[in-house]
N, C-alpha and C positions, 0 to 999 in steps of 0.2 A: 503491500500499500506503496509505505513509504517514496518508494523510489519512479509511484506513479503520479505521486505527487510534483512533489520535484519535478518530475518529466513536463509536466501538464504547467508547473507555474512560470518551468523555463521558457515556453512556448509563449504564454502571455508575455514576459516581458517583451519580447521581439514582437509579438503583433502588436504591444502600446506605441514600441520606438517607431515599427514603421506607420502606423497611425499617426502619431501626432505627427513626423515629417512630412506625408503623405497632405492632412491637414493646410503644414503651414507653405509646402512646396503649388498644394488651392490656391491660397489665401496670398501670399506673396504674387500669382501672375495675375489673378483674374481682380482682385483690388486694386482700391487703385491712390494708395495715403497720400499725394501730392494737389490729390483735387480736396484733401478735407482742406490745406492752406489754402490753394489759387481761391473759395468761395467765400473766407474771411473778409468781414468791412471791416477797416482797408483791407486792401491784398495784400503779401507781403509781396518782396523781391522776387526774381525768379531766383537769385542768389543767396537768402537769406530764405530761400524753401527749402533749398539743395546741400543751404550748411542743418538745417536744423531735420531734414532727412538721415541728413549722415548720421549725424549723432545718435538717431532712431536707429540709425542698419536699417532702414527702409528705402533709401533710395532709389529708384526704378532702372537711373542708371546705372549703379553699378550690378557687376557682372549674381546672379541668384543664387549660382554655385557658391561664391564669394559670400552673400549674404548668407545664407543659408549653411555655412561652414561655421561663424560668425554669432549666429543664432545658437544653435545646436551646440558648440562651445560650451555658450552660459547656460546655458541647459541641466549640461554630465554640472555642472556645480550648484545647477540651486536656480540656475535668474533664466528666466524669462523672458528678460528685455526690458522696455517699458512700450507702456500705452501712448500713441497716440499725441497725449494729451500729454505727457512729456513725466505720467506717476509711474513707478512698480512698479509691472502686474505681480510678480509671488507675494507680498501679501497681501494684495486683492482675492488673489486664488483661495486662501485659507479660507476670508472673509466669504467669498461666495461661495466657498464649498461648503462652510459649514449652515451657511438658507436652503441650502436645498437636500443634504443629505438630513437634515433636519425633518423636511417636509417628507421624499421619499423614503427613507426608514420605516417611520409612520404608514404611511400607503401601504408601503409592501410588504408588511405584517401583516395587516388589517386586514388589503384586498387578496391576500394568498390562504389563509390559512381561514379563510369565511370562503371563499370559491371553492376550495379543495373538501373542507366540510359541507360544503351545500351539493357538488357536484357528486361524493361518493352518494349522501344522504340519496341523491335525488334517483343515482342506478340501482341504488338495491327498492324506493317504491319507485319502481318503472313503469312510467304511464300513469299511475295512480296523478290525483291532484295537484301534490309538495311536484314533482318531475314537471309534469306539463307548465304548471307556475313558471320555475326555474327558468326553465327552455325560453322558454319567452319572454320571461323577463334578462337576459342572458343575450338573447338576439338582438334586444331592441337599444341592450345596449353597444354592445360589436358594430353594432352599423351604423348610430353615431357619431362624430369624430368625438377627439376628447375637448377638442374646444368649444365645437356646440358645446357636448356637456354642460364646459366651465360656463360658458356665458348665462343656458339657458336655467343654470341652480344661480346663476348671479342676478339675475333678473326675478326669482322662484322668490330666492331669502327679502328684496325690496320690497317686493309686492305681500311678501309677510311680515318684516317691518313695516310699512305699511298699517295691515290692519293689528296688529300692536301697539302698533304708539309708541316704542320703541323698538331699540336697535336692540334688537332679540339675534341674531346674526353681523359679527363682522365680515369686512372682508376688502376691505382697502389696506393694506401695507399687512410688513409681521407685528404691530403693535397698537397703538394707540399714540397718536404722537404728543408730548406733552404727560404719560399717564405719569404720575408719581405715586408709590407705594413700599407698600415694605413687597421682600424680597416674590413673594410669594404670592401678593395679588402681581405679584410683574408678572410670574409665571400664568397667573391665570392669565393675566391680560392675552398673555400671543397663542395659548391655549386655544386662546375664543375667537384668535383673530385666525388659527390654523386649520378649523374646524371645515369649513368647506371647500379650503383645497385641498388638503389631503381626503377628502368625500370623494372626489372627482377623481383624485389617481385613484385609490382606492376600490370606483367602484366600476376605473376600466379593466383592473387589473384582475380584482372577482368575473368578471362576465367570462373573463379569458382560459380563467381558472376552474369555475365551474364545471364549462362546455368540458372540456379538453380530461379534467378528471372523471366528470361520469364516462364518458367512449373509455377510457384505460379503464377506472372499475366495474364497466360492465362485460370486461373481456376474463376481466381472473374470474365473475363470476362461479361461474359455471363450473373451472377447472376440480380437476381431477384432486390434488391437494386440500381445494378447496373442504368436498364433499370428506376425502380420508380427515381430514381433522375433527368433522364431525361427528364423521364415525368412529372415534375415537375416544370420547364424551365430550370435546367442545363444546359448549354452548354455541346458536348460531352466530349472537353477535361480537361474543372473544375469537371464531372462528372469520369473524369477514377482518377485528377490525385489527388480527395479532396476523396473518396472515393474507387476506386479499388485499387490505386496504395497500399494508404494505410494499406488495410484490403490485400494485399502481402508481405508487407513486412512485418507483423510479423511474419510466418515461414524463411523468409531470414533473423534477426533478429539471430533467434535462431540458425542457420545456417550458424555464425560470428565467432560463438565460436571455431567452429571446424575449419573453414578456417583460425581462428585468430594461429594456437597450429600447421596444419597445413605450415605457415609462417613463424612462427620462428624456425622451425625444417631447413627452406628452406631456412632461413636466415645465421645458419649455415656455410654454401655452401657455399652460396654468401660471405662475411663476409671471407674464404678464401680464395677463388678467386683471390677478388678481393684488398686484404690485408686491410683487415678495421680488425681494433685488438681490437672487439667486444667481449661479451660471448660469442656466439657461435662458431667463433676462439681456445679462450683460452678453453673452454670445449676441441675440438681434440685434442690444444697440451697437456694439462691435462692429457688425459689419454694416449696421449702418454707414456709421463711422468712417468703415475703410482701416478702421485696428488690426492689421494683421496680424501684434504676436496676443493681443488676444482675442483671436479665432484661434492661432492654435491652442494658447492656454488652455483654453474651455475643453476643446476637443481633447488635448489629452485629459483630462478630466473628466469627460462621457466617458472616454477610451477605459479610462486605469475603474472607474467604477462597475464598468460592463464585463470585465474583463475579475475583478474582482467578485463582483456575483456568479462570475464561470466558474474562477475555484473556488469557490463554496458550494455550488454542485454538484464539484466533483469528491470535496468530502463528503459530501450527507449521499450520493451516489454508492463512495464504497464504503459509507458508512451500514448502507442500507442492502446492497449485491454482495454477498460474500463472494462469488467470484471474483474479481475485485480487491479486493484483501490478497488475495490468497495470489 
């Protein structure tokens, strides 16, 4: 098992390097940092623009290979360069990453756990009322893009607040501006603001996991090893939970990596809609501002999070499947 995980980890390190490098090269090729300065009022002189671009290592008159080597040398030392406004990128990565991770971690736990539980139970209750209701709900959510769900939830929350006559739901920013209080009051304020964006991401993840887990569970319900377990004296509930569900979870764990990647991209729109200043919103702003280094840094973060999710799924896969450990 140790060799398997080490080999997988090395593969992920290589993939992160390639993904980040390709992101930088695509951004450096397609974005136009010079235009950011040319649109200033009053516009700087061409000499001043070139000087600033040279300082930032963004001058399109410098060969791309030279800019890439300079940028890569900094990344190896933990320096992702400067933003187009001249601020250091690396300190901001930690701030933006913290915001995004707080959002997607809770949504991942809630969405995946709820989806697996509902999907497994729907398989056990196949074609009954619960199964039909879960199927309809899952397909409705899967048919709607995350950005539409986020906007719909926000509109619904606004209507509920209007009927209630007070702010029952808060959905603008990570916390209330100017809010003062004890640490637990600040925590509750942040939790209050996180309810709706977390709900949006968790619902999208729940639908995918519910459908997938239901299908995987149906594949093993009639298996010989489940019938054998019950023939040896296990109750149906214990046989389903200890043998059927554990086996059905193996392909679901592999599926987790794909759904996590989709959720990271969904978080980009959710952060923007709900005013969370996380990595996704930072990436969108960077593209509009022609900020090459921020695009590369945000892409690196997304690659790392997806690869960490993949590595976690490998660990769970090895735990669930004894053949991998052997």
